[in-house]
C-alpha positions in Angstrom: 136.0 72.5 79.7 133.9 75.6 80.2 135.8 78.9 80.1 134.4 82.3 80.8 136.5 85.4 80.2 135.3 88.8 81.4 136.5 92.1 80.0 135.6 95.8 79.9 136.2 96.8 83.5 138.2 99.9 84.4 138.3 103.1 86.4 135.6 105.6 85.7 133.9 108.6 87.4 130.5 108.6 88.9 127.8 109.0 86.3 129.9 107.3 83.6 129.1 104.1 81.7 130.9 100.8 81.1 130.0 97.7 79.2 131.3 94.4 80.5 131.6 91.4 78.2 131.9 87.8 79.0 133.1 85.4 76.3 132.2 81.8 76.8 133.9 78.7 75.3 133.8 75.0 75.8 130.0 74.9 76.0 126.8 75.1 74.0 126.2 78.6 75.0 122.5 78.7 74.0 121.8 75.9 76.6 123.1 78.0 79.5 121.5 80.7 81.6 124.0 83.4 82.5 124.5 85.8 85.4 126.6 88.7 86.6 127.7 88.9 90.2 130.0 91.3 92.0 132.2 91.3 95.1 133.5 94.3 96.9 136.4 94.1 99.4 135.3 92.5 102.6 131.8 91.7 101.3 130.0 88.7 100.1 129.6 88.0 96.4 126.2 89.4 95.4 123.8 88.9 92.5 123.7 91.7 89.9 121.8 90.4 86.9 120.7 87.2 85.2 119.4 86.3 81.8 117.7 83.2 80.5 118.9 81.0 77.6 116.7 82.6 75.2 117.4 86.2 76.5 113.6 86.5 76.9 113.8 86.9 80.7 116.0 88.9 82.9 116.4 89.8 86.6 118.2 92.5 88.4 119.2 93.4 91.9 117.1 96.4 93.1 120.0 98.8 93.3 120.9 98.5 89.6 117.4 98.4 88.1 117.0 101.1 85.5 120.8 101.6 85.3 122.2 98.2 84.2 121.1 96.0 81.3 122.1 92.4 80.8 122.0 91.0 77.3 123.4 88.1 75.3 124.4 87.2 71.8 124.1 83.5 71.3 125.8 83.7 67.9 128.9 85.2 69.6 128.8 83.1 72.8 128.9 86.4 74.7 126.9 87.9 77.6 127.1 91.7 78.3 126.4 94.0 81.2 125.8 97.6 80.2 126.2 99.8 83.2 125.0 103.4 83.1 125.0 106.1 85.7 127.7 104.3 87.7 128.0 105.1 91.4 130.9 104.7 93.8 129.0 101.9 95.5 129.1 99.9 92.2 132.9 99.5 92.8 133.7 95.7 92.9 135.1 92.8 91.0 132.4 91.7 88.5 132.1 88.0 87.6 130.1 86.3 85.0 128.6 82.8 85.7 127.0 80.1 83.6 124.6 77.3 84.4 123.1 74.7 82.2 119.3 75.3 82.0 116.6 73.0 80.7 114.0 75.7 80.4 114.6 78.5 77.9 113.0 81.0 80.2 114.7 80.3 83.5 117.2 82.6 85.1 119.0 82.1 88.4 119.7 84.7 91.0 121.5 82.5 93.6 125.2 82.2 93.2 125.2 78.6 94.3 123.0 77.8 91.3 125.9 78.4 88.9 128.5 75.8 88.0 131.0 77.9 86.1 132.7 81.2 86.8 135.0 83.7 85.1 138.1 85.2 86.8 136.4 88.6 87.2 137.1 92.1 86.0 137.6 95.1 88.3 135.2 98.1 88.1 136.2 101.2 90.1 133.9 104.2 90.2 135.4 107.4 91.7 133.3 110.1 93.2 
């Protein structure tokens, strides 16, 4: 049974940084593409960042490019989201997601492509 556990969220001020972690278990982590999504109150869950199995390819939503960095450590079964220069509009619950991937270079930006999800971690950015 796949389990994803996010951590690292919190309350910060605009301009601050946070690093989210997602620890995975119950799967062969290196066979899975990973993604981060977020959902603000009253809004749809939206794509934030994705990384391929090999970590060689990444994708980002436009509004976080240059500020957020997704990475993974296959030896630790963990994916990270480094968030710098945080803005109030980044406030949301952040979820990590996993999806078995045949290709080492494929990443997925559509939330419906993912089969497994964590419970989420709250990020709140005050102005």
